[in-house]
C-alpha positions in Angstrom: -126.5 -4.8 -68.2 -125.1 -8.0 -68.6 -123.2 -7.5 -71.8 -122.7 -4.4 -70.9 -120.6 -5.9 -67.3 -119.5 -8.4 -69.9 -117.5 -6.0 -72.3 -116.0 -4.0 -69.2 -114.9 -7.0 -68.1 -112.7 -7.6 -71.2 -111.5 -4.8 -71.5 -110.5 -4.7 -67.8 -108.9 -8.2 -68.6 -105.8 -6.9 -70.9 -105.1 -4.5 -68.7 -104.4 -6.7 -65.7 -102.9 -9.1 -68.1 -100.8 -6.5 -69.1 -99.3 -5.4 -65.1 -98.3 -9.2 -64.5 -96.0 -9.5 -67.3 -94.5 -6.4 -67.4 -90.2 -6.6 -66.6 -89.3 -6.3 -63.5 -87.3 -3.1 -63.6 -90.5 -1.6 -64.5 -92.2 -3.0 -61.5 -88.9 -1.7 -59.4 -88.9 1.9 -60.5 -91.0 3.3 -58.0 -90.0 1.8 -55.2 -86.1 3.0 -56.3 -87.2 6.1 -57.1 -85.9 7.8 -53.4 -82.6 6.7 -53.7 -81.2 9.1 -56.2 -82.8 12.2 -54.0 -82.4 10.3 -50.4 -78.7 10.9 -51.9 -79.2 13.7 -53.0 -80.5 15.4 -49.6 -77.6 13.9 -48.1 -74.5 15.2 -50.1 -76.4 18.2 -49.8 -76.4 17.9 -46.3 -80.1 17.2 -45.8 -79.6 14.3 -43.1 -83.4 14.8 -42.1 -84.8 14.2 -44.9 -82.3 11.6 -46.3 -82.9 9.8 -43.3 -87.1 9.8 -43.5 -86.6 8.6 -47.5 -84.7 5.6 -46.3 -86.4 4.7 -43.1 -89.6 4.7 -45.3 -87.1 2.1 -48.1 -86.7 -0.1 -45.4 -90.0 -1.6 -45.2 -89.2 -3.6 -48.6 -87.5 -6.3 -49.0 -85.7 -5.2 -52.6 -84.4 -1.6 -51.6 -83.7 -2.7 -47.6 -79.8 -3.2 -48.4 -79.3 0.3 -49.7 -81.5 2.1 -46.9 -79.1 0.5 -43.8 -75.8 1.8 -46.3 -77.3 5.3 -46.1 -78.3 5.3 -42.4 -75.1 4.2 -42.1 -73.5 7.0 -43.6 -76.4 9.6 -41.8 -75.4 8.3 -38.2 -72.0 8.6 -39.0 -72.5 11.9 -40.3 -74.4 12.5 -36.4 -71.2 11.0 -35.0 -73.1 8.1 -33.9 -70.7 5.4 -34.6 -72.6 2.7 -32.6 -75.7 2.8 -34.3 -73.5 3.4 -37.7 -71.7 0.3 -37.3 -75.4 -1.7 -37.0 -76.3 -0.1 -40.2 -73.6 -0.9 -41.8 -73.6 -4.4 -40.8 -77.3 -5.2 -41.3 -76.4 -3.6 -45.4 -73.6 -6.0 -45.8 -75.9 -9.3 -44.7 -78.2 -8.2 -47.6 -75.7 -8.0 -50.2 -74.7 -3.8 -49.8 -70.8 -4.1 -49.5 -69.4 -1.7 -51.6 -65.1 -0.1 -51.1 -67.3 3.2 -49.8 -69.3 1.1 -47.3 -66.0 -0.5 -46.4 -64.0 2.6 -45.7 -67.3 4.1 -43.7 -66.9 1.1 -41.6 -64.0 1.1 -41.1 -64.0 4.9 -39.8 -66.9 3.9 -36.9 -65.2 0.7 -35.6 -62.1 3.2 -34.9 -64.5 6.3 -33.6 -65.5 3.2 -31.2 -62.0 2.4 -30.4 -62.2 -1.2 -32.2 -59.0 -1.3 -34.0 -59.0 -5.0 -34.8 -62.4 -5.2 -36.6 -61.6 -2.4 -38.3 -58.1 -3.9 -39.4 -60.0 -6.7 -40.5 -62.0 -4.8 -42.3 -59.8 -3.0 -44.1 -57.3 -6.0 -45.0 -60.4 -7.5 -46.7 -61.1 -4.6 -48.8 -57.3 -4.1 -49.9 -57.2 -7.7 -50.7 -59.9 -7.6 -53.1 -58.5 -4.6 -54.3 -54.3 -3.4 -53.5 -54.8 -0.5 -55.4 -56.7 1.3 -52.8 -54.0 3.6 -51.5 -55.4 6.4 -48.7 -57.0 2.7 -47.1 -54.0 1.0 -47.1 -52.2 4.1 -45.3 -55.7 4.2 -42.8 -54.8 0.8 -42.5 -51.0 1.1 -41.2 -52.0 4.2 -39.2 -54.4 1.9 -37.5 -52.1 -0.6 -37.0 -49.7 2.0 -35.7 -52.4 3.1 -33.1 -52.0 -0.3 -31.5 -48.1 -0.2 -31.5 -48.0 -3.5 -34.3 -45.3 -1.8 -35.8 -44.4 -4.9 -38.1 -47.7 -5.1 -38.8 -47.5 -1.3 -40.3 -44.6 -1.4 -42.1 -45.7 -3.7 -45.4 -48.7 -1.2 -46.0 -46.5 1.8 -45.4 -44.1 0.7 -48.0 -46.9 -0.2 -50.4 -48.1 2.9 -49.9 -44.8 5.0 -50.4 -43.6 2.9 -53.2 -47.3 3.3 -55.0 -46.9 6.8 -54.7 -48.5 8.3 -51.2 -45.4 10.6 -49.9 -47.0 13.5 -48.2 -45.1 14.2 -44.9 -47.5 12.0 -42.9 -46.7 9.1 -45.4 -42.7 9.7 -44.9 -42.7 10.0 -41.0 -44.8 7.2 -40.2 -42.5 5.3 -42.5 -39.6 6.2 -41.1 -40.5 5.8 -37.5 -41.7 2.7 -38.5 -38.8 2.0 -40.3 -36.7 2.7 -37.0 -39.1 0.6 -34.8 -38.2 -2.6 -37.0 -34.8 -2.6 -37.0 -34.3 -1.0 -40.6 -32.5 2.2 -38.8 -29.9 2.7 -42.0 -33.1 2.8 -44.1 -34.9 5.0 -42.2 -32.2 7.5 -42.1 -31.7 6.9 -45.8 -35.3 8.0 -46.2 -35.3 10.7 -43.5 -32.0 12.2 -45.5 -33.3 12.1 -49.3 -36.6 13.9 -47.9 -34.4 16.3 -46.1 -32.1 17.3 -49.3 -36.0 17.3 -51.2 -38.3 19.1 -49.1 -37.8 23.1 -47.9 -40.6 22.5 -46.0 -39.9 24.5 -42.2 -42.0 22.7 -40.1 -41.1 18.8 -42.2 -37.5 19.2 -41.5 -37.6 20.4 -37.8 -39.7 16.6 -37.4 -36.8 14.9 -39.3 -34.6 16.8 -37.0 -36.7 16.0 -33.9 -36.8 12.0 -35.2 -33.5 11.5 -35.9 -33.0 13.3 -32.6 -35.2 11.3 -30.9 -33.3 8.0 -32.5 -29.8 9.7 -31.0 -28.2 10.3 -34.6 -27.6 13.9 -33.4 -25.1 14.5 -36.0 -27.6 13.2 -38.6 -30.0 15.6 -37.0 -27.8 18.7 -37.3 -28.5 19.1 -41.5 -32.7 19.1 -41.8 -32.7 21.2 -38.3 -29.7 23.6 -40.0 -32.2 24.3 -42.7 -35.2 24.8 -40.9 -32.7 27.2 -38.7 -32.5 29.0 -41.8 -35.8 29.4 -43.0 -36.6 30.1 -39.2 -33.8 31.7 -37.8 -34.6 33.0 -33.7 -36.9 30.0 -33.4 -36.9 28.8 -29.9 -38.0 25.3 -30.6 -35.5 24.4 -34.0 -32.5 26.6 -32.2 -32.5 24.8 -29.3 -32.9 21.2 -31.1 -30.0 22.5 -33.3 -28.1 23.5 -29.7 -28.9 20.3 -28.1 -27.7 18.8 -31.2 -24.3 20.2 -31.3 -23.5 20.3 -27.2 -23.8 16.5 -27.5 -21.8 15.7 -30.6 -18.9 18.4 -28.5 -19.6 21.0 -30.7 -19.8 23.4 -28.3 -19.0 26.4 -30.1 -21.6 26.0 -32.6 -23.9 25.4 -30.4 -23.1 28.4 -28.4 -23.3 30.7 -31.9 -27.2 28.8 -32.0 -27.9 29.6 -28.3 -26.8 33.4 -28.8 -29.1 33.9 -32.1 -32.3 31.7 -30.1 -35.0 34.7 -29.3 -35.5 33.3 -25.7 -36.9 36.4 -24.6 -36.5 38.8 -21.4 -36.9 35.5 -19.0 -35.2 32.7 -20.8 -36.9 29.2 -19.9 -35.3 26.5 -18.0 -33.6 24.3 -20.1 -32.0 27.1 -22.2 -30.0 28.8 -19.2 -28.6 24.8 -18.1 -27.9 24.4 -22.0 -26.3 27.6 -22.4 -24.7 27.1 -18.4 -23.3 23.3 -19.3 -22.2 24.8 -22.9 -20.1 27.6 -21.0 -18.9 25.0 -18.8 -17.5 23.3 -21.6 -15.5 26.4 -22.7 -14.3 26.6 -19.8 -16.1 29.8 -19.0 -16.5 28.9 -15.0 -18.0 32.7 -14.4 -20.9 32.9 -16.6 -21.7 29.0 -16.3 -22.3 29.3 -12.9 -24.2 32.5 -13.5 -26.6 30.8 -15.8 -26.6 27.8 -13.8 -28.0 30.1 -11.1 -30.5 31.9 -12.7 -32.4 28.4 -13.3 -32.6 28.1 -10.0 -33.9 31.9 -9.4 -36.3 31.6 -12.3 -37.9 27.9 -11.3 -37.0 27.3 -7.2 -39.6 24.8 -7.1 -38.1 22.2 -10.0 -35.2 19.8 -9.5 -33.3 20.7 -12.8 -31.3 23.8 -11.9 -30.2 22.4 -8.5 -29.3 18.7 -10.3 -27.3 20.8 -12.9 -25.5 23.1 -10.5 -24.9 20.4 -8.4 -22.5 18.6 -11.0 -21.2 22.2 -11.7 -19.8 22.3 -8.4 -18.8 18.8 -8.3 -16.7 19.0 -11.2 -15.3 22.4 -9.7 -14.0 20.4 -6.2 -16.7 21.6 -4.3 -18.3 18.2 -2.5 -20.0 20.0 0.4 -22.2 22.9 -2.0 -22.4 19.8 -4.9 -24.7 17.8 -2.1 -26.4 20.5 -0.6 -27.7 21.6 -4.2 -27.8 17.6 -5.4 -30.0 17.1 -2.1 -32.2 19.8 -2.8 -33.2 18.7 -6.1 -34.2 15.4 -4.9 -36.7 16.9 -2.7 -38.8 18.1 -6.0 -37.4 15.6 -8.8 -40.1 14.9 -10.3 -40.3 12.3 -14.0 -39.1 14.4 -16.7 -36.4 16.0 -15.0 -33.7 16.9 -16.9 -29.4 16.8 -16.1 -27.5 18.1 -19.4 -24.6 18.7 -17.5 -21.7 16.5 -18.4 -18.5 17.0 -16.7 -15.2 16.8 -18.8 -14.4 13.1 -19.5 -11.6 11.4 -17.7 -9.5 9.5 -19.6 -8.2 6.7 -16.8 -8.8 6.1 -12.7 -5.0 6.9 -11.9 -5.2 8.3 -8.2 -8.8 7.0 -7.3 -8.9 4.3 -4.3 -11.7 3.0 -2.2 -11.5 4.3 1.7 -10.5 1.5 4.5 -12.3 2.9 7.0 -16.0 2.1 7.7 -17.0 5.3 9.8 -19.8 7.1 7.2 -22.5 5.0 7.0 -25.7 7.4 6.0 -27.4 4.2 3.9 -30.2 6.5 3.0 -28.1 9.7 1.5 -25.7 7.0 -0.2 -28.6 5.3 -1.8 -30.0 8.5 -3.4 -26.2 9.0 -5.2 -25.7 5.9 -6.1 -28.7 6.1 -8.0 -28.0 8.8 -9.7 -24.5 7.3 -10.3 -26.3 4.5 -12.2 -28.7 6.5 -14.2 -25.6 8.7 -15.2 -23.7 5.6 -16.4 -26.3 4.8 -17.6 -25.9 7.6 -20.6 -22.8 6.9 -20.6 -21.6 10.0 -19.0 -19.1 8.2 -17.1 -17.3 11.1 -15.4 -20.3 12.6 -14.2 -20.9 9.0 -12.8 -17.6 8.1 -11.7 -18.1 11.5 -9.3 -21.4 10.7 -8.1 -20.1 7.4 -7.0 -17.6 9.0 -4.9 -19.9 11.0 -3.1 -21.6 8.3 -2.3 -19.0 6.9 -0.7 -18.4 9.7 0.9 -22.0 9.8 2.8 -21.4 6.0 2.9 -18.6 4.0 2.5 -20.2 0.6 2.6 -22.2 1.5 -0.3 -22.2 -1.4 -2.5 -23.8 -0.3 -5.7 -20.7 2.3 -5.5 -17.9 0.1 -5.4 -20.1 -2.1 -8.2 -20.0 0.9 -10.1 -16.6 2.7 -9.7 -15.3 -1.1 -10.6 -16.9 -1.0 -14.1 -16.2 2.6 -15.0 -12.8 2.1 -14.1 -12.6 -1.1 -15.9 -14.2 0.6 -18.9 -11.4 3.5 -18.4 -8.6 0.6 -18.9 -8.0 1.1 -15.5 -7.6 -2.5 -14.2 -5.8 -2.2 -10.9 -7.7 0.6 -9.6 -11.2 -1.3 -10.4 -10.0 -4.2 -9.1 -9.5 -2.8 -5.7 -12.7 -1.7 -5.5 -14.8 -4.2 -6.4 -12.3 -6.4 -3.9 -12.9 -4.1 -1.3 -16.6 -3.8 -2.1 -16.9 -7.7 -1.4 -14.9 -7.5 1.9 -17.9 -5.5 3.2 -20.3 -7.6 0.9 -19.2 -11.1 0.3 -22.6 -12.1 -1.4 -23.6 -9.3 -3.7 -24.3 -10.9 -6.7 -23.1 -7.4 -9.0 -19.8 -7.1 -7.3 -19.2 -10.7 -8.1 -20.2 -9.9 -11.7 -18.4 -7.0 -12.3 -15.1 -9.2 -11.4 -15.6 -11.7 -13.4 -15.7 -9.2 -16.4 -12.7 -7.2 -15.3 -10.9 -11.2 -14.7 -11.9 -12.5 -17.7 -10.5 -9.2 -19.7 -6.9 -10.0 -18.0 -7.4 -13.5 -18.9 -8.2 -15.3 -16.0 -10.6 -17.4 -17.1 -10.6 -19.6 -14.0 -10.8 -16.5 -12.2 -13.4 -15.1 -13.9 -16.1 -18.1 -14.5 -16.1 -18.7 -10.5 -17.5 -15.2 -10.2 -19.8 -15.6 -12.5 -21.2 -18.7 -10.9 -21.2 -17.1 -7.6 -22.8 -14.6 -9.1 -25.8 -16.9 -10.2 -26.0 -18.7 -7.3 -27.2 -15.3 -5.4 -29.8 -14.6 -7.5 -31.2 -18.3 -8.5 -33.6 -18.9 -9.7 -33.8 -15.3 -11.2 -30.3 -14.8 -12.3 -30.0 -12.4 -14.9 -30.0 -13.9 -18.5 -26.9 -10.9 -19.2 -25.0 -13.0 -16.5 -25.4 -16.6 -18.0 -24.5 -15.4 -21.2 -21.7 -14.4 -19.9 -20.8 -16.5 -18.3 -21.0 -19.3 -21.7 -18.2 -16.8 -23.2 -15.4 -17.1 -20.4 -16.6 -21.1 -20.9 -15.8 -21.0 -24.6 -12.7 -18.9 -23.9 -11.3 -21.6 -21.4 -10.8 -25.6 -22.4 -12.0 -27.1 -25.0 -14.3 -29.4 -22.8 -16.2 -26.5 -21.4 -17.8 -26.0 -24.9 -20.9 -28.0 -24.1 -21.1 -26.3 -20.8 -20.8 -23.3 -22.4 -24.1 -24.2 -24.4 -26.0 -24.5 -21.7 -25.2 -21.4 -20.3 -26.3 -20.0 -23.2 -29.7 -22.0 -23.5 -30.4 -21.1 -19.7 -29.8 -17.4 -20.4 -33.0 -18.2 -23.1 -34.8 -19.6 -20.9 -34.5 -16.7 -18.4 -35.6 -14.2 -21.7 -36.1 -16.0 -24.4 -35.2 -12.8 -26.5 -32.3 -12.3 -25.3 -30.4 -10.8 -28.5 -26.7 -12.0 -27.0 -27.0 -14.9 -26.1 -28.8 -16.1 -29.5 -25.5 -14.5 -31.2 -23.1 -16.7 -29.0 -25.0 -19.8 -29.8 -25.2 -18.3 -33.8 -21.3 -18.6 -33.2 -21.2 -21.5 -31.8 -23.1 -23.3 -33.8 -21.1 -22.1 -37.0 -17.9 -22.8 -35.2 -19.2 -26.9 -35.6 -20.5 -25.7 -38.8 -24.2 -26.8 -38.0 -25.2 -24.2 -40.3 -28.8 -24.7 -40.2 -29.4 -23.9 -36.8 -26.3 -21.1 -36.8 -29.0 -19.3 -38.9 -31.6 -19.9 -36.8 -29.6 -18.5 -34.3 -27.9 -15.3 -35.9 -31.5 -15.1 -37.4 -33.3 -14.1 -34.1 -30.5 -12.4 -32.4 -30.8 -9.7 -35.5 -34.7 -9.9 -34.6 -34.5 -9.4 -30.9 -31.7 -6.8 -31.2 -31.3 -5.1 -34.9 -28.2 -2.7 -33.1 -26.3 -5.9 -32.3 -23.9 -5.3 -35.6 -21.5 -7.8 -35.3 -24.3 -10.1 -35.1 -25.1 -9.5 -38.8 -21.7 -9.8 -39.7 -21.3 -12.8 -38.4 -24.6 -13.7 -40.3 -23.0 -13.2 -43.3 -20.0 -14.8 -43.4 -22.1 -17.8 -42.2 -24.5 -17.3 -45.0 -21.7 -17.1 -47.8 -20.0 -20.4 -46.4 -23.3 -22.1 -46.3 -23.4 -21.5 -49.9 -26.3 -18.3 -49.5 -24.2 -15.9 -51.2 -26.5 -13.3 -52.3 -28.2 -13.3 -48.5 -25.2 -13.2 -47.1 -23.9 -10.1 -49.0 -27.0 -8.4 -48.7 -26.8 -9.1 -44.5 -22.9 -7.5 -44.9 -23.8 -5.0 -47.1 -26.4 -3.8 -44.0 -23.5 -4.5 -41.4 -21.9 -1.9 -43.6 -24.8 1.0 -43.1 -25.5 0.3 -40.1 -22.2 0.5 -39.2 -21.7 4.3 -40.9 -24.4 5.4 -39.2 -23.6 4.7 -35.8 -19.7 5.2 -36.1 -20.0 9.2 -36.2 -22.1 8.7 -32.5 -19.8 6.8 -30.9 -17.6 10.2 -29.4 -20.7 11.9 -28.1 -22.9 11.6 -25.3 -25.8 9.3 -25.3 -29.3 10.0 -24.1 -31.7 7.9 -23.6 -34.7 10.5 -24.1 -35.4 13.7 -25.9 -34.1 17.2 -24.3 -33.5 15.2 -21.4 -30.8 12.4 -20.0 -31.3 11.0 -17.6 -35.0 11.2 -16.4 -36.2 10.3 -13.5 -38.9 8.1 -12.2 
């Protein structure tokens, strides 16, 4: 027996030795055999089978990383994002951080609203492999969801450069260029796409985007192309008709409205726009019928009453105008649309402020004053002027009305009338800062610098320590127009404006001009750079900035800035004669 056992031991020992010296790949073969089966199950949609295999692999240190990776993907498929993130973190800790893992991990974080962490993860992945165009586009979208246009912009530009040209990229890139002040390049992109595409949906989106940016003439081409492919479309037709209306192409607007398939009971917006177009064409009876129809169809909406009120005001029926406007005020909500625009006035000739103070209904006067300011903000001066006069008819001590009329008449080059309203307002309200500021503007435009400085200072004094940056800046411009000794005072005024509002572009611009004049090129460059950064539409800042760079020996940069100035000026020049709306399809929007 002893010999037999010895032989048995000698036979067994080589087998044990062989096992001890097998290469590692052979040892791992059995432990890794789960992964292909689990992945196949996952791809086939057999999530429970894949999950069971992966959970079994968690017990082996050699496969725990791969198991967490697959479990994370399974959890993501089951919409368990929190669980997925936990598994992806564990997989990463075990060295399993592939592009596939990073993309899924980022998706889970985005599902949880954890944009910052997701963006960091995608940025890290792109730093290792910048060719991931789809990931770059997703990263840009994540930044846009947070309102971070500056961060999204370079990624969208790079995705576009690398050939990603679907509609989502094009529209997001254009929106982002607008947001970062590259409005000329945004418009060029949209124009190029409009020329090439035949998709009516994309053309409509392009037209809407240009409309929203107040580029009404530029919106016409894509909207016309979309209209040709979808004739009668209410959505496309309304944007096209309104674009024509806002640049005073009333005949074209009427033709589009006539072709819109508005149905037997046209919507409220359609009736108001058609009535407004008829009025501008001088077809007063038809205009009145459409605006009255709007009220009958939507008696609980303020839109019809307010637009009809402006119609009556233009027709000289103040009593019915106030009746409609005040009815509208009772049902006014956010988003109320005021499209009707009265005929432009050339001057304020014939206007004079009331001398007696016998009407003092302050509540009604305040309502009309607020409505007039909203109209004035959208550059509907004639409508605003008429409503300010209504304010004075019910409260002839209304300070806002005197200030508003004075400012509008100054803009209409009627300085005598402007001065009469402003001075009458100050007789009633000697401590009203808006009246002093408006009178300062008037005196400065007339070259009466000392008087303008006096009123600017009074306006500031009455509001300190919260005087607006605009008032300080305007004081500085008047000081610069005065004696040479006031240059230091002007610089101080501009700096006070920036203390009040560090992002006030006009103050940066005025400082840049002052430093440029002194040949202090470095500080001038910094100020001009801030001006165009804070207000990309401050066109004269690009011009002065470009001249300064050329004078300072930076010719290439200077020429680029002057080229930007010319492109932006050409882009916005065509809008100067039209109405300026602050939001799409509604002007103004009331709180």
